[in-house]
PALUM-350895 format. One record per residue (C-alpha): residue number from 0; chain; x, z, y. Coordinates in pm, whole numbers, plus 50000, padded with zeros to 5 digits. Each point is the difference from the previous one (the first is absolute). Last residue first. Layout:
<nodes>
<pos=NUM; unit=A; c1=X; c3=Z; c2=Y>
...
</nodes>
This chain:
<nodes>
<pos=270; unit=A; c1=46873; c3=47401; c2=47365>
<pos=269; unit=A; c1=49983; c3=49883; c2=49638>
<pos=268; unit=A; c1=50027; c3=49621; c2=49955>
<pos=267; unit=A; c1=50295; c3=50017; c2=49760>
<pos=266; unit=A; c1=49816; c3=50250; c2=49785>
<pos=265; unit=A; c1=50177; c3=50331; c2=49917>
<pos=264; unit=A; c1=49970; c3=50110; c2=49638>
<pos=263; unit=A; c1=50017; c3=50380; c2=49950>
<pos=262; unit=A; c1=50345; c3=50155; c2=49941>
<pos=261; unit=A; c1=49992; c3=50204; c2=50322>
<pos=260; unit=A; c1=49658; c3=50140; c2=49916>
<pos=259; unit=A; c1=49705; c3=49891; c2=50213>
<pos=258; unit=A; c1=49829; c3=50149; c2=50307>
<pos=257; unit=A; c1=49717; c3=49826; c2=50182>
<pos=256; unit=A; c1=49924; c3=50082; c2=50363>
<pos=255; unit=A; c1=49717; c3=50085; c2=50234>
<pos=254; unit=A; c1=49751; c3=49851; c2=50244>
<pos=253; unit=A; c1=49621; c3=49966; c2=49986>
<pos=252; unit=A; c1=49752; c3=49761; c2=50154>
<pos=251; unit=A; c1=49640; c3=49945; c2=50107>
<pos=250; unit=A; c1=49866; c3=50339; c2=50101>
<pos=249; unit=A; c1=50340; c3=50162; c2=50012>
<pos=248; unit=A; c1=50206; c3=50173; c2=49731>
<pos=247; unit=A; c1=50354; c3=50118; c2=50071>
<pos=246; unit=A; c1=50268; c3=50150; c2=49768>
<pos=245; unit=A; c1=49930; c3=49796; c2=49686>
<pos=244; unit=A; c1=50236; c3=50078; c2=49713>
<pos=243; unit=A; c1=50108; c3=49782; c2=49710>
<pos=242; unit=A; c1=50177; c3=50077; c2=49675>
<pos=241; unit=A; c1=50143; c3=49785; c2=49722>
<pos=240; unit=A; c1=50110; c3=50149; c2=49668>
<pos=239; unit=A; c1=50185; c3=49751; c2=49783>
<pos=238; unit=A; c1=49852; c3=49875; c2=49668>
<pos=237; unit=A; c1=50313; c3=49808; c2=49905>
<pos=236; unit=A; c1=49806; c3=49673; c2=49979>
<pos=235; unit=A; c1=49865; c3=50052; c2=50347>
<pos=234; unit=A; c1=49764; c3=50244; c2=50165>
<pos=233; unit=A; c1=49875; c3=50353; c2=49964>
<pos=232; unit=A; c1=49764; c3=50153; c2=50256>
<pos=231; unit=A; c1=50002; c3=50284; c2=50256>
<pos=230; unit=A; c1=49813; c3=50059; c2=50326>
<pos=229; unit=A; c1=50176; c3=50287; c2=50183>
<pos=228; unit=A; c1=49747; c3=50168; c2=50233>
<pos=227; unit=A; c1=50094; c3=49980; c2=50370>
<pos=226; unit=A; c1=49645; c3=49882; c2=50088>
<pos=225; unit=A; c1=49757; c3=50078; c2=49720>
<pos=224; unit=A; c1=49873; c3=49784; c2=49716>
<pos=223; unit=A; c1=49633; c3=49921; c2=49962>
<pos=222; unit=A; c1=50053; c3=49729; c2=49736>
<pos=221; unit=A; c1=50328; c3=49852; c2=49873>
<pos=220; unit=A; c1=49878; c3=49691; c2=49818>
<pos=219; unit=A; c1=50246; c3=49845; c2=49753>
<pos=218; unit=A; c1=50047; c3=49625; c2=49971>
<pos=217; unit=A; c1=50205; c3=49860; c2=49709>
<pos=216; unit=A; c1=50213; c3=49686; c2=50011>
<pos=215; unit=A; c1=50317; c3=50211; c2=49966>
<pos=214; unit=A; c1=49903; c3=50188; c2=50315>
<pos=213; unit=A; c1=49696; c3=49974; c2=50227>
<pos=212; unit=A; c1=49911; c3=50315; c2=50195>
<pos=211; unit=A; c1=49651; c3=50020; c2=50146>
<pos=210; unit=A; c1=49910; c3=50234; c2=50287>
<pos=209; unit=A; c1=49761; c3=50277; c2=50097>
<pos=208; unit=A; c1=50055; c3=50223; c2=50304>
<pos=207; unit=A; c1=49970; c3=50356; c2=50124>
<pos=206; unit=A; c1=50082; c3=50185; c2=50323>
<pos=205; unit=A; c1=49659; c3=50170; c2=50008>
<pos=204; unit=A; c1=49902; c3=49866; c2=50342>
<pos=203; unit=A; c1=50190; c3=49673; c2=49955>
<pos=202; unit=A; c1=49827; c3=49906; c2=49676>
<pos=201; unit=A; c1=50151; c3=49669; c2=49894>
<pos=200; unit=A; c1=49902; c3=49740; c2=49736>
<pos=199; unit=A; c1=50145; c3=49706; c2=49807>
<pos=198; unit=A; c1=50365; c3=49973; c2=50104>
<pos=197; unit=A; c1=50184; c3=49759; c2=49772>
<pos=196; unit=A; c1=50354; c3=50036; c2=49865>
<pos=195; unit=A; c1=50189; c3=49753; c2=49779>
<pos=194; unit=A; c1=50314; c3=50086; c2=49803>
<pos=193; unit=A; c1=50359; c3=49875; c2=49972>
<pos=192; unit=A; c1=50121; c3=50116; c2=50346>
<pos=191; unit=A; c1=49681; c3=50004; c2=50210>
<pos=190; unit=A; c1=49768; c3=49703; c2=49957>
<pos=189; unit=A; c1=49673; c3=50039; c2=50193>
<pos=188; unit=A; c1=49676; c3=49977; c2=49806>
<pos=187; unit=A; c1=49744; c3=49803; c2=50206>
<pos=186; unit=A; c1=49858; c3=50163; c2=50310>
<pos=185; unit=A; c1=49695; c3=50229; c2=50002>
<pos=184; unit=A; c1=50173; c3=50282; c2=50184>
<pos=183; unit=A; c1=50335; c3=49899; c2=50151>
<pos=182; unit=A; c1=50312; c3=50145; c2=49841>
<pos=181; unit=A; c1=50322; c3=50090; c2=50187>
<pos=180; unit=A; c1=50322; c3=50029; c2=49800>
<pos=179; unit=A; c1=50338; c3=50178; c2=49970>
<pos=178; unit=A; c1=50215; c3=49932; c2=49694>
<pos=177; unit=A; c1=50238; c3=50273; c2=49874>
<pos=176; unit=A; c1=50258; c3=49975; c2=49721>
<pos=175; unit=A; c1=50122; c3=50328; c2=49851>
<pos=174; unit=A; c1=50305; c3=50240; c2=50005>
<pos=173; unit=A; c1=50144; c3=49872; c2=50328>
<pos=172; unit=A; c1=49963; c3=50320; c2=50200>
<pos=171; unit=A; c1=50000; c3=49786; c2=50311>
<pos=170; unit=A; c1=49669; c3=49846; c2=49896>
<pos=169; unit=A; c1=49846; c3=50346; c2=49969>
<pos=168; unit=A; c1=50096; c3=50082; c2=50358>
<pos=167; unit=A; c1=49857; c3=49670; c2=50120>
<pos=166; unit=A; c1=49675; c3=50087; c2=49820>
<pos=165; unit=A; c1=49980; c3=50334; c2=50178>
<pos=164; unit=A; c1=50023; c3=49816; c2=50332>
<pos=163; unit=A; c1=49722; c3=49765; c2=49891>
<pos=162; unit=A; c1=49780; c3=50299; c2=49935>
<pos=161; unit=A; c1=49858; c3=50183; c2=49694>
<pos=160; unit=A; c1=50303; c3=49949; c2=49780>
<pos=159; unit=A; c1=50014; c3=50115; c2=49638>
<pos=158; unit=A; c1=50275; c3=50188; c2=49814>
<pos=157; unit=A; c1=49989; c3=49941; c2=49628>
<pos=156; unit=A; c1=49678; c3=50011; c2=49805>
<pos=155; unit=A; c1=49938; c3=50212; c2=49695>
<pos=154; unit=A; c1=49772; c3=49801; c2=49776>
<pos=153; unit=A; c1=49630; c3=50097; c2=49971>
<pos=152; unit=A; c1=49890; c3=49639; c2=50026>
<pos=151; unit=A; c1=49863; c3=50062; c2=50351>
<pos=150; unit=A; c1=50345; c3=50115; c2=50108>
<pos=149; unit=A; c1=50126; c3=50358; c2=50004>
<pos=148; unit=A; c1=50184; c3=50116; c2=50315>
<pos=147; unit=A; c1=50327; c3=49998; c2=50194>
<pos=146; unit=A; c1=49946; c3=49986; c2=50372>
<pos=145; unit=A; c1=50236; c3=49895; c2=50273>
<pos=144; unit=A; c1=49970; c3=50251; c2=50285>
<pos=143; unit=A; c1=50325; c3=50173; c2=49902>
<pos=142; unit=A; c1=50184; c3=49670; c2=50019>
<pos=141; unit=A; c1=49871; c3=49953; c2=50353>
<pos=140; unit=A; c1=50114; c3=50352; c2=50094>
<pos=139; unit=A; c1=50344; c3=49929; c2=49860>
<pos=138; unit=A; c1=50014; c3=49681; c2=50201>
<pos=137; unit=A; c1=49885; c3=50184; c2=50312>
<pos=136; unit=A; c1=50271; c3=50263; c2=49948>
<pos=135; unit=A; c1=50262; c3=49729; c2=49962>
<pos=134; unit=A; c1=49877; c3=49832; c2=50315>
<pos=133; unit=A; c1=50013; c3=50333; c2=50186>
<pos=132; unit=A; c1=50353; c3=50070; c2=49874>
<pos=131; unit=A; c1=50108; c3=49654; c2=50108>
<pos=130; unit=A; c1=49831; c3=50047; c2=50337>
<pos=129; unit=A; c1=50166; c3=50341; c2=50044>
<pos=128; unit=A; c1=50340; c3=49850; c2=49918>
<pos=127; unit=A; c1=49932; c3=49723; c2=50249>
<pos=126; unit=A; c1=49903; c3=50258; c2=50262>
<pos=125; unit=A; c1=50318; c3=50198; c2=49936>
<pos=124; unit=A; c1=50198; c3=49683; c2=50044>
<pos=123; unit=A; c1=49811; c3=49933; c2=50323>
<pos=122; unit=A; c1=50073; c3=50354; c2=50121>
<pos=121; unit=A; c1=50369; c3=49958; c2=49918>
<pos=120; unit=A; c1=49996; c3=49672; c2=50191>
<pos=119; unit=A; c1=49835; c3=50175; c2=50293>
<pos=118; unit=A; c1=50265; c3=50276; c2=49991>
<pos=117; unit=A; c1=50266; c3=49730; c2=50011>
<pos=116; unit=A; c1=49818; c3=49840; c2=50293>
<pos=115; unit=A; c1=49987; c3=50334; c2=50180>
<pos=114; unit=A; c1=50371; c3=50058; c2=49942>
<pos=113; unit=A; c1=50068; c3=49651; c2=50134>
<pos=112; unit=A; c1=49794; c3=50080; c2=50310>
<pos=111; unit=A; c1=50177; c3=50334; c2=50053>
<pos=110; unit=A; c1=50339; c3=49832; c2=49964>
<pos=109; unit=A; c1=49891; c3=49731; c2=50245>
<pos=108; unit=A; c1=49880; c3=50264; c2=50246>
<pos=107; unit=A; c1=50331; c3=50189; c2=49968>
<pos=106; unit=A; c1=50192; c3=49678; c2=50061>
<pos=105; unit=A; c1=49788; c3=49924; c2=50307>
<pos=104; unit=A; c1=50063; c3=50349; c2=50141>
<pos=103; unit=A; c1=50377; c3=49965; c2=49946>
<pos=102; unit=A; c1=49998; c3=49660; c2=50168>
<pos=101; unit=A; c1=49798; c3=50137; c2=50293>
<pos=100; unit=A; c1=50246; c3=50290; c2=50040>
<pos=99; unit=A; c1=50298; c3=49764; c2=49986>
<pos=98; unit=A; c1=49835; c3=49783; c2=50265>
<pos=97; unit=A; c1=49941; c3=50305; c2=50222>
<pos=96; unit=A; c1=50365; c3=50109; c2=49958>
<pos=95; unit=A; c1=50113; c3=49650; c2=50096>
<pos=94; unit=A; c1=49766; c3=49993; c2=50301>
<pos=93; unit=A; c1=50141; c3=50333; c2=50123>
<pos=92; unit=A; c1=50356; c3=49873; c2=49952>
<pos=91; unit=A; c1=49912; c3=49680; c2=50189>
<pos=90; unit=A; c1=49859; c3=50208; c2=50285>
<pos=89; unit=A; c1=50322; c3=50203; c2=50020>
<pos=88; unit=A; c1=50206; c3=49680; c2=50007>
<pos=87; unit=A; c1=49779; c3=49868; c2=50280>
<pos=86; unit=A; c1=50050; c3=50320; c2=50198>
<pos=85; unit=A; c1=50376; c3=49975; c2=49953>
<pos=84; unit=A; c1=49994; c3=49637; c2=50110>
<pos=83; unit=A; c1=49792; c3=50091; c2=50306>
<pos=82; unit=A; c1=50257; c3=50262; c2=50093>
<pos=81; unit=A; c1=50286; c3=49761; c2=49943>
<pos=80; unit=A; c1=49829; c3=49748; c2=50226>
<pos=79; unit=A; c1=49823; c3=49698; c2=49853>
<pos=78; unit=A; c1=50035; c3=49622; c2=50029>
<pos=77; unit=A; c1=50043; c3=49968; c2=49626>
<pos=76; unit=A; c1=50349; c3=49851; c2=50034>
<pos=75; unit=A; c1=50090; c3=50258; c2=50265>
<pos=74; unit=A; c1=49875; c3=50282; c2=49779>
<pos=73; unit=A; c1=50199; c3=49864; c2=49711>
<pos=72; unit=A; c1=50313; c3=49971; c2=50216>
<pos=71; unit=A; c1=49947; c3=50346; c2=50149>
<pos=70; unit=A; c1=49946; c3=50145; c2=49655>
<pos=69; unit=A; c1=50308; c3=49821; c2=49871>
<pos=68; unit=A; c1=50204; c3=50123; c2=50299>
<pos=67; unit=A; c1=49877; c3=50351; c2=49939>
<pos=66; unit=A; c1=50095; c3=49968; c2=49635>
<pos=65; unit=A; c1=50342; c3=49862; c2=50090>
<pos=64; unit=A; c1=50056; c3=50275; c2=50255>
<pos=63; unit=A; c1=49901; c3=50261; c2=49747>
<pos=62; unit=A; c1=50225; c3=49839; c2=49740>
<pos=61; unit=A; c1=50293; c3=49994; c2=50243>
<pos=60; unit=A; c1=49940; c3=50360; c2=50097>
<pos=59; unit=A; c1=50005; c3=50089; c2=49631>
<pos=58; unit=A; c1=50323; c3=49809; c2=49951>
<pos=57; unit=A; c1=50157; c3=50176; c2=50300>
<pos=56; unit=A; c1=49885; c3=50336; c2=49873>
<pos=55; unit=A; c1=50145; c3=49920; c2=49657>
<pos=54; unit=A; c1=50330; c3=49895; c2=50159>
<pos=53; unit=A; c1=50008; c3=50315; c2=50212>
<pos=52; unit=A; c1=49936; c3=50208; c2=49692>
<pos=51; unit=A; c1=50283; c3=49824; c2=49816>
<pos=50; unit=A; c1=50238; c3=50049; c2=50296>
<pos=49; unit=A; c1=49902; c3=50366; c2=50018>
<pos=48; unit=A; c1=50053; c3=50045; c2=49629>
<pos=47; unit=A; c1=50343; c3=49834; c2=50031>
<pos=46; unit=A; c1=50093; c3=50221; c2=50295>
<pos=45; unit=A; c1=49883; c3=50309; c2=49815>
<pos=44; unit=A; c1=50219; c3=49903; c2=49705>
<pos=43; unit=A; c1=50298; c3=49945; c2=50232>
<pos=42; unit=A; c1=49939; c3=50339; c2=50164>
<pos=41; unit=A; c1=49995; c3=50163; c2=49658>
<pos=40; unit=A; c1=50321; c3=49828; c2=49896>
<pos=39; unit=A; c1=50169; c3=50099; c2=50328>
<pos=38; unit=A; c1=49881; c3=50359; c2=49963>
<pos=37; unit=A; c1=50133; c3=50013; c2=49645>
<pos=36; unit=A; c1=50336; c3=49855; c2=50105>
<pos=35; unit=A; c1=50029; c3=50237; c2=50293>
<pos=34; unit=A; c1=49896; c3=50298; c2=49793>
<pos=33; unit=A; c1=50254; c3=49909; c2=49734>
<pos=32; unit=A; c1=50275; c3=49954; c2=50259>
<pos=31; unit=A; c1=49912; c3=50329; c2=50168>
<pos=30; unit=A; c1=49993; c3=50180; c2=49667>
<pos=29; unit=A; c1=50338; c3=49854; c2=49910>
<pos=28; unit=A; c1=50143; c3=50098; c2=50341>
<pos=27; unit=A; c1=49862; c3=50350; c2=49968>
<pos=26; unit=A; c1=50134; c3=50039; c2=49647>
<pos=25; unit=A; c1=50340; c3=49875; c2=50111>
<pos=24; unit=A; c1=50001; c3=50238; c2=50296>
<pos=23; unit=A; c1=49901; c3=50288; c2=49779>
<pos=22; unit=A; c1=50278; c3=49918; c2=49761>
<pos=21; unit=A; c1=50253; c3=49979; c2=50286>
<pos=20; unit=A; c1=49881; c3=50331; c2=50137>
<pos=19; unit=A; c1=50031; c3=50161; c2=49658>
<pos=18; unit=A; c1=50344; c3=49854; c2=49957>
<pos=17; unit=A; c1=50107; c3=50139; c2=50335>
<pos=16; unit=A; c1=49871; c3=50344; c2=49915>
<pos=15; unit=A; c1=50194; c3=50004; c2=49674>
<pos=14; unit=A; c1=50322; c3=49918; c2=50185>
<pos=13; unit=A; c1=49949; c3=50280; c2=50255>
<pos=12; unit=A; c1=49942; c3=50252; c2=49723>
<pos=11; unit=A; c1=50322; c3=49904; c2=49829>
<pos=10; unit=A; c1=50193; c3=50029; c2=50326>
<pos=9; unit=A; c1=49865; c3=50349; c2=50058>
<pos=8; unit=A; c1=50074; c3=50103; c2=49638>
<pos=7; unit=A; c1=50368; c3=49892; c2=50034>
<pos=6; unit=A; c1=50065; c3=50169; c2=50340>
<pos=5; unit=A; c1=49942; c3=50359; c2=49872>
<pos=4; unit=A; c1=50247; c3=49970; c2=49715>
<pos=3; unit=A; c1=50261; c3=49854; c2=50233>
<pos=2; unit=A; c1=49962; c3=50299; c2=50231>
<pos=1; unit=A; c1=50031; c3=50251; c2=49716>
<pos=0; unit=A; c1=50317; c3=49851; c2=49869>
</nodes>
Protein backbone atom coordinates (compact mmCIF):
# COMPACT_ATOMS: atom_id res chain seq x y z
CA UNK A 1 0.00 0.00 0.00
CA UNK A 2 2.72 2.44 0.82
CA UNK A 3 4.57 1.88 -2.46
CA UNK A 4 1.46 2.49 -4.56
CA UNK A 5 0.75 5.65 -2.61
CA UNK A 6 4.22 6.97 -3.35
CA UNK A 7 4.04 6.17 -7.12
CA UNK A 8 0.73 8.06 -7.71
CA UNK A 9 2.03 11.56 -6.80
CA UNK A 10 5.17 11.06 -8.94
CA UNK A 11 3.11 10.18 -11.99
CA UNK A 12 0.79 13.13 -11.37
CA UNK A 13 3.72 15.50 -11.18
CA UNK A 14 5.19 14.14 -14.40
CA UNK A 15 1.89 14.69 -16.24
CA UNK A 16 1.61 18.31 -15.08
CA UNK A 17 5.16 19.00 -16.24
CA UNK A 18 4.40 17.68 -19.70
CA UNK A 19 1.38 19.92 -20.04
CA UNK A 20 3.40 22.91 -18.99
CA UNK A 21 6.03 22.11 -21.59
CA UNK A 22 3.38 21.64 -24.24
CA UNK A 23 1.78 24.98 -23.32
CA UNK A 24 5.11 26.72 -23.44
CA UNK A 25 5.84 25.19 -26.80
CA UNK A 26 2.48 26.34 -28.14
CA UNK A 27 3.06 29.85 -26.81
CA UNK A 28 6.52 29.90 -28.36
CA UNK A 29 5.25 28.68 -31.69
CA UNK A 30 2.41 31.26 -31.66
CA UNK A 31 4.83 34.04 -30.75
CA UNK A 32 7.20 32.92 -33.48
CA UNK A 33 4.39 32.85 -36.03
CA UNK A 34 3.18 36.30 -34.96
CA UNK A 35 6.69 37.71 -35.07
CA UNK A 36 7.24 36.18 -38.48
CA UNK A 37 4.02 37.59 -39.84
CA UNK A 38 4.69 41.03 -38.34
CA UNK A 39 8.25 41.05 -39.64
CA UNK A 40 7.06 40.00 -43.08
CA UNK A 41 4.44 42.77 -43.12
CA UNK A 42 6.99 45.33 -41.99
CA UNK A 43 9.50 44.18 -44.60
CA UNK A 44 6.79 44.36 -47.26
CA UNK A 45 5.92 47.93 -46.20
CA UNK A 46 9.60 48.90 -46.33
CA UNK A 47 9.87 47.34 -49.76
CA UNK A 48 6.89 49.35 -51.01
CA UNK A 49 8.31 52.58 -49.54
CA UNK A 50 11.65 51.82 -51.15
CA UNK A 51 10.01 51.15 -54.50
CA UNK A 52 8.06 54.43 -54.19
CA UNK A 53 11.21 56.35 -53.27
CA UNK A 54 13.08 54.80 -56.15
CA UNK A 55 10.25 55.78 -58.48
CA UNK A 56 10.31 59.37 -57.20
CA UNK A 57 14.09 59.49 -57.58
CA UNK A 58 13.77 58.16 -61.09
CA UNK A 59 11.12 60.76 -61.94
CA UNK A 60 13.25 63.52 -60.47
CA UNK A 61 16.27 62.34 -62.45
CA UNK A 62 14.08 62.31 -65.54
CA UNK A 63 12.96 65.88 -64.90
CA UNK A 64 16.54 67.01 -64.31
CA UNK A 65 17.63 65.35 -67.51
CA UNK A 66 14.71 66.90 -69.37
CA UNK A 67 15.52 70.34 -67.98
CA UNK A 68 19.18 69.95 -68.86
CA UNK A 69 18.21 68.77 -72.31
CA UNK A 70 15.88 71.79 -72.68
CA UNK A 71 18.64 74.13 -71.56
CA UNK A 72 21.06 72.51 -73.96
CA UNK A 73 18.49 72.71 -76.77
CA UNK A 74 17.74 76.37 -76.00
CA UNK A 75 21.41 77.17 -75.73
CA UNK A 76 22.06 75.39 -79.01
CA UNK A 77 19.23 77.29 -80.69
CA UNK A 78 20.59 80.59 -79.39
CA UNK A 79 24.15 79.68 -80.26
CA UNK A 80 25.19 79.90 -76.60
CA UNK A 81 26.81 77.58 -74.09
CA UNK A 82 25.00 76.63 -70.89
CA UNK A 83 27.24 78.98 -68.97
CA UNK A 84 26.48 81.84 -71.33
CA UNK A 85 22.77 81.01 -71.12
CA UNK A 86 22.90 81.13 -67.32
CA UNK A 87 24.70 84.48 -67.46
CA UNK A 88 22.12 85.81 -69.92
CA UNK A 89 19.28 84.63 -67.67
CA UNK A 90 20.92 86.41 -64.73
CA UNK A 91 21.23 89.61 -66.79
CA UNK A 92 17.57 89.38 -67.79
CA UNK A 93 16.59 89.04 -64.12
CA UNK A 94 18.63 92.14 -63.28
CA UNK A 95 17.00 94.07 -66.14
CA UNK A 96 13.55 92.92 -65.01
CA UNK A 97 14.16 94.12 -61.46
CA UNK A 98 15.46 97.45 -62.83
CA UNK A 99 12.35 97.82 -65.01
CA UNK A 100 10.10 97.08 -62.04
CA UNK A 101 11.98 99.70 -60.01
CA UNK A 102 11.58 102.29 -62.79
CA UNK A 103 7.86 101.49 -63.07
CA UNK A 104 7.42 101.87 -59.32
CA UNK A 105 9.31 105.20 -59.38
CA UNK A 106 7.19 106.46 -62.30
CA UNK A 107 3.98 105.49 -60.50
CA UNK A 108 5.10 107.33 -57.37
CA UNK A 109 5.93 110.42 -59.45
CA UNK A 110 2.52 110.29 -61.13
CA UNK A 111 0.81 109.97 -57.75
CA UNK A 112 2.82 112.93 -56.47
CA UNK A 113 1.93 114.95 -59.58
CA UNK A 114 -1.77 114.14 -59.26
CA UNK A 115 -1.65 115.05 -55.58
CA UNK A 116 -0.04 118.36 -56.53
CA UNK A 117 -2.71 119.03 -59.13
CA UNK A 118 -5.45 118.26 -56.60
CA UNK A 119 -3.78 120.64 -54.16
CA UNK A 120 -3.64 123.25 -56.97
CA UNK A 121 -7.35 122.80 -57.62
CA UNK A 122 -8.05 123.25 -53.92
CA UNK A 123 -5.92 126.40 -53.99
CA UNK A 124 -7.83 127.69 -57.02
CA UNK A 125 -11.14 127.00 -55.28
CA UNK A 126 -9.86 128.84 -52.25
CA UNK A 127 -8.81 131.71 -54.52
CA UNK A 128 -12.27 131.84 -56.10
CA UNK A 129 -13.85 131.91 -52.66
CA UNK A 130 -11.49 134.73 -51.70
CA UNK A 131 -12.36 136.63 -54.89
CA UNK A 132 -16.08 136.23 -54.19
CA UNK A 133 -15.59 137.43 -50.64
CA UNK A 134 -13.47 140.34 -51.90
CA UNK A 135 -16.11 141.29 -54.50
CA UNK A 136 -18.81 141.13 -51.86
CA UNK A 137 -16.73 143.31 -49.56
CA UNK A 138 -16.14 145.81 -52.38
CA UNK A 139 -19.88 145.91 -53.09
CA UNK A 140 -20.62 146.57 -49.45
CA UNK A 141 -17.97 149.27 -49.42
CA UNK A 142 -19.50 150.85 -52.53
CA UNK A 143 -22.92 150.83 -50.92
CA UNK A 144 -21.44 152.44 -47.84
CA UNK A 145 -19.99 155.24 -49.98
CA UNK A 146 -23.40 156.08 -51.46
CA UNK A 147 -24.67 159.18 -49.76
CA UNK A 148 -28.11 159.95 -48.45
CA UNK A 149 -28.70 163.68 -48.03
CA UNK A 150 -31.22 166.56 -48.27
CA UNK A 151 -31.93 167.94 -51.72
CA UNK A 152 -32.05 171.61 -52.68
CA UNK A 153 -35.83 171.57 -52.11
CA UNK A 154 -35.32 170.44 -48.54
CA UNK A 155 -36.64 166.93 -49.32
CA UNK A 156 -34.82 163.91 -48.00
CA UNK A 157 -32.99 162.39 -50.91
CA UNK A 158 -32.40 158.71 -51.43
CA UNK A 159 -28.97 157.29 -52.01
CA UNK A 160 -26.95 159.32 -54.53
CA UNK A 161 -24.05 158.26 -56.75
CA UNK A 162 -20.90 160.31 -57.12
CA UNK A 163 -19.24 158.03 -59.72
CA UNK A 164 -20.35 155.90 -62.63
CA UNK A 165 -19.61 152.79 -60.57
CA UNK A 166 -21.91 154.05 -57.81
CA UNK A 167 -24.59 154.66 -60.43
CA UNK A 168 -24.38 151.04 -61.61
CA UNK A 169 -24.92 149.94 -58.02
CA UNK A 170 -28.02 152.12 -57.76
CA UNK A 171 -29.34 150.75 -61.04
CA UNK A 172 -29.08 147.21 -59.71
CA UNK A 173 -31.18 148.18 -56.71
CA UNK A 174 -34.07 148.68 -59.11
CA UNK A 175 -36.08 151.10 -56.97
CA UNK A 176 -35.82 154.10 -59.41
CA UNK A 177 -35.10 154.91 -63.05
CA UNK A 178 -31.66 156.35 -63.84
CA UNK A 179 -30.57 158.29 -66.96
CA UNK A 180 -26.91 159.21 -67.39
CA UNK A 181 -26.02 162.37 -69.37
CA UNK A 182 -23.24 164.71 -70.46
CA UNK A 183 -24.06 168.42 -70.92
CA UNK A 184 -22.03 170.88 -72.98
CA UNK A 185 -21.90 174.48 -71.75
CA UNK A 186 -23.80 176.89 -73.96
CA UNK A 187 -25.58 174.16 -75.94
CA UNK A 188 -29.33 173.99 -76.45
CA UNK A 189 -31.42 172.20 -73.80
CA UNK A 190 -30.74 168.48 -73.98
CA UNK A 191 -33.71 166.10 -73.56
CA UNK A 192 -33.20 163.62 -70.74
CA UNK A 193 -36.18 161.36 -69.93
CA UNK A 194 -39.18 163.75 -70.04
CA UNK A 195 -37.31 166.95 -69.15
CA UNK A 196 -34.75 169.26 -70.77
CA UNK A 197 -31.38 170.13 -69.21
CA UNK A 198 -29.06 173.00 -70.19
CA UNK A 199 -25.66 173.81 -68.71
CA UNK A 200 -25.25 177.58 -68.35
CA UNK A 201 -22.12 178.11 -66.25
CA UNK A 202 -19.32 176.13 -64.53
CA UNK A 203 -16.83 177.01 -61.80
CA UNK A 204 -14.26 174.21 -61.81
CA UNK A 205 -12.20 175.66 -58.96
CA UNK A 206 -15.15 175.85 -56.57
CA UNK A 207 -16.93 172.78 -57.96
CA UNK A 208 -20.08 174.76 -58.77
CA UNK A 209 -22.39 175.10 -61.74
CA UNK A 210 -25.58 176.79 -62.96
CA UNK A 211 -28.12 175.03 -65.14
CA UNK A 212 -31.70 175.31 -66.43
CA UNK A 213 -34.26 172.55 -65.96
CA UNK A 214 -37.27 172.56 -68.29
CA UNK A 215 -40.25 170.49 -67.16
CA UNK A 216 -43.96 170.77 -67.91
CA UNK A 217 -43.22 173.73 -70.22
CA UNK A 218 -41.60 175.59 -67.33
CA UNK A 219 -37.89 176.44 -67.01
CA UNK A 220 -36.30 176.58 -63.57
CA UNK A 221 -32.79 177.95 -63.01
CA UNK A 222 -30.64 176.01 -60.57
CA UNK A 223 -27.93 178.56 -59.75
CA UNK A 224 -24.56 178.00 -58.03
CA UNK A 225 -25.25 174.39 -57.18
CA UNK A 226 -22.49 172.09 -55.92
CA UNK A 227 -21.09 168.89 -57.39
CA UNK A 228 -22.73 165.81 -55.79
CA UNK A 229 -25.62 167.96 -54.50
CA UNK A 230 -29.08 166.49 -55.23
CA UNK A 231 -30.99 168.93 -57.49
CA UNK A 232 -34.71 168.33 -56.94
CA UNK A 233 -37.84 169.38 -58.85
CA UNK A 234 -41.40 168.14 -59.36
CA UNK A 235 -42.60 167.03 -62.75
CA UNK A 236 -45.63 165.52 -64.42
CA UNK A 237 -49.34 165.48 -63.76
CA UNK A 238 -48.81 163.42 -60.60
CA UNK A 239 -46.29 165.93 -59.27
CA UNK A 240 -43.48 163.32 -59.01
CA UNK A 241 -40.14 164.17 -57.43
CA UNK A 242 -37.28 164.13 -59.93
CA UNK A 243 -33.66 164.39 -58.84
CA UNK A 244 -30.41 164.97 -60.68
CA UNK A 245 -26.79 164.86 -59.57
CA UNK A 246 -23.68 166.12 -61.33
CA UNK A 247 -20.50 164.27 -60.33
CA UNK A 248 -17.99 166.06 -62.63
CA UNK A 249 -17.77 169.69 -63.74
CA UNK A 250 -15.21 170.78 -66.33
CA UNK A 251 -14.64 174.10 -68.04
CA UNK A 252 -17.05 173.38 -70.86
CA UNK A 253 -19.07 170.34 -69.79
CA UNK A 254 -20.55 168.42 -66.90
CA UNK A 255 -21.63 164.80 -66.40
CA UNK A 256 -24.18 163.24 -64.08
CA UNK A 257 -27.50 161.44 -64.00
CA UNK A 258 -31.23 162.02 -63.62
CA UNK A 259 -33.27 159.91 -61.23
CA UNK A 260 -37.05 159.45 -61.59
CA UNK A 261 -39.62 157.36 -59.72
CA UNK A 262 -40.48 153.95 -61.11
CA UNK A 263 -43.99 155.09 -62.05
CA UNK A 264 -42.76 158.20 -63.91
CA UNK A 265 -43.44 158.39 -67.68
CA UNK A 266 -40.67 156.92 -69.83
CA UNK A 267 -40.36 158.47 -73.32
CA UNK A 268 -39.86 156.14 -76.25
CA UNK A 269 -36.77 158.07 -77.33
CA UNK A 270 -35.11 157.97 -73.89
CA UNK A 271 -31.59 156.49 -73.89
